[in-house]
C-alpha positions in Angstrom: 209.4 213.7 -72.6 209.5 214.4 -68.8 211.3 211.9 -66.9 212.5 211.7 -63.4 214.1 209.2 -61.1 212.0 206.9 -59.1 213.3 207.9 -55.9 212.1 211.4 -55.9 208.7 212.6 -54.6 206.0 212.8 -57.4 203.0 215.1 -57.8 199.6 214.1 -56.4 197.8 211.7 -58.6 194.6 213.2 -60.3 192.4 210.4 -60.0 188.8 210.4 -59.2 187.4 207.5 -57.3 183.9 206.6 -58.2 181.5 204.5 -56.3 178.9 201.9 -57.0 175.9 200.4 -55.2 176.2 196.9 -53.7 173.8 195.4 -51.2 172.4 199.0 -50.8 175.7 200.3 -49.4 178.3 202.4 -51.4 181.6 200.6 -52.2 184.6 201.3 -54.5 185.1 199.0 -57.4 188.7 197.7 -57.9 189.0 199.3 -61.3 188.0 202.6 -59.9 190.8 202.8 -57.4 194.0 204.5 -58.2 196.2 202.2 -60.2 198.7 201.7 -57.4 196.0 200.6 -55.0 194.5 198.1 -57.3 195.3 194.2 -56.7 196.7 193.2 -59.0 198.0 196.5 -60.3 197.3 197.1 -64.0 200.7 196.5 -65.2 201.1 195.9 -69.1 204.1 193.7 -69.5 206.2 192.8 -72.7 206.0 189.4 -74.0 209.7 189.1 -74.3 212.5 190.0 -72.0 214.6 193.2 -72.8 217.9 191.3 -71.7 218.5 187.6 -71.3 221.2 185.2 -70.6 219.9 183.0 -73.3 220.0 185.5 -76.2 223.1 187.7 -75.1 226.1 187.7 -77.2 228.3 188.7 -74.3 230.3 185.9 -72.6 230.1 187.0 -69.0 226.4 186.5 -68.3 225.1 183.4 -70.3 223.7 181.5 -67.3 222.4 184.3 -65.0 221.0 187.8 -66.0 219.1 189.6 -63.4 218.7 192.3 -60.6 218.3 195.4 -62.9 218.5 199.0 -61.4 217.6 201.7 -64.1 217.6 205.5 -63.9 217.0 208.1 -66.5 219.9 210.7 -66.6 221.3 213.1 -69.2 218.9 211.8 -71.9 219.5 208.2 -71.5 218.1 205.3 -69.7 220.9 203.5 -67.8 220.9 200.1 -66.4 223.2 198.2 -63.9 222.4 194.5 -63.7 224.1 191.3 -62.6 225.1 188.0 -64.3 227.5 185.2 -64.5 228.4 182.4 -66.8 229.6 180.1 -64.1 226.6 178.6 -62.5 223.2 179.4 -61.5 224.2 179.8 -57.8 227.7 181.3 -57.3 229.7 183.9 -55.5 231.2 184.9 -58.8 228.3 187.5 -59.5 229.5 190.3 -61.7 227.8 193.7 -62.6 227.3 195.0 -66.3 226.0 198.2 -67.7 223.7 199.0 -70.6 221.9 202.0 -72.2 218.7 202.8 -73.9 217.2 205.6 -75.7 213.5 204.5 -75.0 213.9 202.2 -71.9 212.9 199.1 -74.1 215.8 198.5 -76.6 219.1 198.2 -74.8 222.8 198.4 -75.7 225.1 196.2 -73.6 228.3 198.0 -72.8 231.2 196.5 -74.9 233.5 196.2 -71.9 231.2 194.4 -69.6 231.4 193.5 -66.7 232.1 196.9 -65.2 232.3 195.7 -61.7 233.6 192.4 -60.2 234.8 191.0 -56.8 238.3 192.1 -57.7 237.0 195.6 -57.2 235.7 195.1 -53.9 238.5 195.1 -51.1 236.1 193.4 -48.6 233.9 191.2 -50.7 233.4 188.9 -53.7 229.9 188.8 -55.3 228.1 191.9 -56.5 224.5 191.9 -55.4 221.4 194.3 -55.4 222.9 197.5 -56.9 221.0 200.7 -56.2 222.2 203.8 -58.2 221.4 207.4 -58.1 222.9 210.5 -59.7 224.1 213.1 -57.1 223.7 216.4 -58.6 225.6 218.2 -55.9 228.7 216.3 -56.7 227.9 215.3 -60.4 228.7 211.7 -59.7 226.8 208.4 -59.5 226.5 206.8 -56.2 225.9 203.0 -55.7 224.7 201.2 -52.7 225.1 197.5 -53.2 225.7 194.2 -51.3 228.9 192.1 -51.1 230.9 190.2 -48.7 232.1 186.5 -48.5 228.7 185.4 -50.0 227.1 182.0 -49.1 229.3 179.1 -48.1 228.2 175.4 -47.7 229.7 172.4 -46.2 230.3 168.9 -47.8 226.6 168.2 -47.5 225.5 171.5 -49.2 224.3 172.9 -45.9 224.6 176.7 -45.6 227.2 177.4 -42.9 227.8 181.1 -43.8 226.0 184.0 -45.4 228.0 187.1 -45.4 226.1 190.0 -47.0 227.2 193.6 -46.1 226.1 197.0 -47.5 228.6 198.7 -49.6 229.1 202.1 -51.4 230.8 203.1 -54.6 231.0 206.3 -56.6 231.7 206.9 -60.5 231.9 209.9 -62.8 230.4 208.0 -65.8 228.6 205.0 -64.2 231.0 202.7 -65.7 234.3 203.1 -63.9 233.7 202.7 -60.1 235.5 203.3 -57.0 234.4 201.2 -54.1 234.7 202.5 -50.5 237.4 200.6 -48.7 235.2 199.3 -45.8 231.4 198.3 -45.9 228.7 200.7 -44.5 226.6 198.2 -42.6 227.3 194.6 -41.4 224.1 192.8 -42.8 222.0 193.7 -45.6 220.1 192.7 -48.7 218.8 194.9 -51.6 219.0 198.5 -50.4 216.3 201.1 -51.6 217.7 204.6 -51.0 215.8 208.0 -51.3 217.2 211.4 -50.6 214.8 214.0 -49.3 217.3 216.7 -48.7 220.9 217.5 -48.4 221.1 215.9 -45.0 218.1 213.5 -45.1 218.4 210.0 -46.5 216.2 207.2 -46.0 216.7 203.6 -46.9 214.8 200.3 -46.8 216.7 197.1 -46.8 216.5 193.5 -45.7 218.6 192.8 -42.6 218.8 190.1 -39.7 217.5 191.1 -36.4 220.8 189.5 -34.9 223.8 190.2 -37.2 225.6 187.3 -35.8 223.0 184.6 -36.9 223.9 182.8 -40.2 220.3 182.4 -41.3 218.5 184.7 -38.8 215.9 186.3 -41.0 217.9 188.2 -43.7 215.0 187.3 -46.1 212.3 187.7 -43.6 212.8 191.3 -42.2 212.9 194.6 -43.9 214.0 197.6 -41.8 214.1 201.4 -42.3 217.4 203.1 -42.1 218.2 206.9 -41.5 221.3 208.8 -42.5 222.6 212.3 -43.0 225.1 211.5 -45.7 224.2 208.2 -47.2 227.2 206.6 -45.6 226.6 206.3 -41.8 223.1 204.6 -41.3 221.0 204.0 -38.3 218.4 201.2 -38.4 215.0 201.3 -36.9 214.5 199.3 -33.6 212.1 197.1 -35.4 211.3 195.6 -38.8 208.9 197.6 -40.8 207.9 194.6 -42.9 207.7 190.9 -42.2 205.9 187.9 -43.9 202.2 187.7 -43.4 199.8 184.9 -44.0 200.2 183.5 -47.5 203.9 184.1 -47.9 207.2 182.7 -46.7 209.6 185.7 -47.0 209.9 189.4 -47.7 212.9 190.5 -49.8 214.0 193.1 -52.5 212.2 196.2 -51.4 211.9 199.1 -53.7 210.2 202.3 -52.4 208.8 205.4 -54.1 206.9 208.4 -53.0 203.8 209.0 -55.3 201.0 211.3 -54.6 200.7 211.6 -50.8 201.8 208.0 -50.1 204.8 205.7 -50.0 204.7 202.5 -52.0 207.0 199.5 -51.3 207.2 196.6 -53.9 208.8 193.5 -52.6 209.1 190.0 -53.5 207.8 186.8 -51.4 208.2 183.1 -51.7 205.0 181.4 -52.0 203.7 177.9 -51.7 204.1 176.0 -55.0 207.6 177.2 -55.9 206.8 180.6 -57.0 208.2 184.1 -56.1 206.1 187.2 -56.9 205.6 190.7 -56.1 203.4 192.4 -53.6 203.1 196.2 -52.7 202.8 197.8 -49.4 201.4 201.4 -48.7 202.4 203.8 -46.1 201.5 207.4 -45.1 205.1 208.0 -43.6 207.3 205.4 -44.9 207.5 203.7 -41.5 204.2 202.2 -40.8 203.2 199.9 -43.7 199.9 198.4 -44.7 200.2 195.2 -46.8 198.0 192.3 -47.7 200.1 189.4 -48.6 197.2 187.3 -50.0 196.7 189.9 -52.8 199.5 190.2 -55.6 200.5 193.4 -57.0 202.6 191.9 -60.0 202.1 188.0 -60.3 204.2 185.6 -62.3 202.7 185.3 -65.9 200.1 182.7 -66.7 201.4 179.7 -68.9 204.7 178.0 -68.2 206.1 178.8 -71.6 206.7 182.5 -70.6 210.2 183.8 -69.4 208.3 185.2 -66.3 206.1 182.3 -65.5 207.6 181.4 -62.1 209.4 184.4 -60.6 208.8 188.2 -60.8 211.6 189.6 -58.7 213.9 192.5 -57.8 211.5 195.4 -58.8 213.0 198.7 -60.0 210.4 201.6 -60.8 211.1 204.5 -63.1 208.5 207.4 -63.7 208.1 208.6 -67.2 205.7 211.4 -67.5 202.3 210.0 -66.4 203.3 206.3 -66.3 205.6 204.0 -64.4 208.1 201.5 -65.8 209.0 198.5 -63.8 212.1 196.5 -64.5 212.2 193.1 -62.9 214.1 189.8 -62.8 212.3 186.7 -64.0 212.5 182.9 -63.8 210.6 180.3 -65.8 210.2 176.6 -65.1 213.1 175.5 -67.2 215.6 173.8 -64.6 218.4 172.8 -66.8 221.0 175.0 -68.2 224.5 174.9 -69.5 227.5 176.4 -67.7 230.7 178.1 -68.9 232.4 174.7 -69.3 229.6 173.3 -71.5 228.2 171.1 -68.8 224.3 170.5 -68.6 223.4 171.3 -65.0 220.1 171.5 -63.1 218.6 174.0 -60.6 215.5 172.9 -59.0 214.3 176.4 -58.6 215.2 177.3 -62.3 217.5 180.2 -63.2 217.3 184.0 -63.0 217.9 184.1 -66.7 215.9 187.1 -68.0 215.1 190.7 -67.3 211.5 192.1 -68.2 209.8 195.4 -68.2 206.2 196.5 -67.7 204.3 199.7 -67.9 201.5 201.0 -65.7 199.6 204.2 -66.5 198.9 206.4 -63.5 196.0 208.4 -65.2 193.1 207.2 -67.2 
């Protein structure tokens, strides 16, 4: 089985696009487009989550279980993911680790969580980890978000939202050394690719004005450049913003496939759902996206674990197919916290991690 990490460029897709006659003019049928250009994309999702706060036997993530990042390295699928047993919304967000032989059946590490706020000199919650293995140093590198998190006043109004980009290294993916200072003052959900020894690119949510509390962190995705993955320069303008039909853009995940770049990202939509779209680019800077056509929608039927949110996408290439790992919410608003209290979250809870498969060739 030939497997490579999602952040590396791939071979060009060998797909023949056929045409059909419609109103005496040639047109391309949706099913004849390359799979990544179809809307929705032809993902085949599993009926049950691969990890869930509602079924885990581990004590640390019995309320929230979400934000997976998966790579294949040294014969194993490796996942870093987030969770907590405190509440559905808390700054006490922790990181766990799991391994799998097939990408479907996962073994949670017995010493989870492997990273907490106590390990971050300048922050508390762990958010949106992105991990790659650096062959040059034989270490895992992780870009993640932390800081003081979200703070609220007595009336539950948000008065602070401190999310900064951090970096950590590890020899085994389990024991992490966090850099003593953050790399960038405002960010959410980094997606990093390395094109050469001194050529890094990253796409990440960021505020146009770092000083503003709620100034567009969830509505502006920027491109960043770096020579070492540590010192980043942000582009002058956002490369992606909400368009007609959505209220936000967040959680970018970028791959290079064939002769194009693809960016999956999540958007809040009217009606209380949060679902995934996919933008396309020839250069990774100028993006074409239609926010009226979903790439990976929430599942039909409110009984499913992913019937309200499909979120935080992570793509891994396996031979001629892609695996998407994603966070999910259903419509169940009540949950039980670590103290045994029944609580309610109007947007429901990030309780599960799912996986879906897409074949690149027919």
